[in-house]
C-alpha angles and dihedrals in degrees: 000000000000115000134193127208098238126188096191141316116240111204126204094021118172100177103060101071139315124340124345112333146174110232117208109205112202125206121245135047132191094209127076104206105178090213095053114155093199103046091156088069097055098080115064088216129088116267136186116209116208116203114213118229096018094048087219113158124201123187122211126189130056136158107241127186113230089242088058093049093048092048089052099047099039088067085082097043091119089059092051094050096044094047104034090249134129141154127332117197110202140150154107090338110322093190088070084073093042099147094049093044090050090055092048092049089049093052092047093047089054087055090053094251121144113236129203128189117209106201143157090215099231099133136091114288088240088070090061092048087060092057102031098086092055110033120088099199142010129212103203121194122220105189097173141353091218120094092205095051090046092053098040103036109021098030096225137125103253096199092051092050094048093042090053091049090053093050093046090052092046091051087063091240115157101260128182113184114213122203115196105212104225117182110233091016117060107343098092121102095250094053094044092049088051092050091048093050092046095050093046090052092054093048100249113165105183128052126181118197115211109195116214120260135175098225091120094063093098089055095054089049090051089050092047084235130142115250108205093195099049093115098036112119118229119245118270120248088245091057092045090055090047089054093046089056091057090064099033096092100058104023146046098248131198131174120219108222 
């Protein structure tokens, strides 16, 4: 039986796509973003986080058969249908498990469930070809428009990521580009205008802006790991609105609060 390396499943999610959804977070990522909000998904290996003070422990990482995943998420099928929701497959980087993700999406599609893949795109195009026939929608991260920053800060292949985005858009897939707004990395006017120009040239229509927050700090503490952005201040509402205006002309823009 086909298995997926699952970090955890979040039920009744309203921030990972349209409607009410269940989000399946997969284990393992090939990027190393120092601001990552889900650091427990980066390693492909099981982890137990111990929260100081409360003594609470949370374990992440389990091999789950597709039948087990479907049994779990279909308990909320009525919520999906009534709200226009469905299943989001996130990570980590879900496209590292493309063949298994494709099978899961195929099974869910047969059950009439909307599926959405949340990816950073840094995998071979063949991985997307596995999933394309079955996924309804893609959230695609653009972390930086700069090749050097991508290589030195994110740890990804910029040309691979942008090339995959171009092919995904050309395939007429439903693609929403998500830009995490990270102070000191990509939230300056120059970077944002480069991102705007790049996405417009590719033919992207929808952009979601994700303002930086520090809510993952406790996870880094529980992992006994350094959080490089612990003291970074979130962007002001005024600045977020200024950023939104940069993209308003050529895109349908939303801000995830």
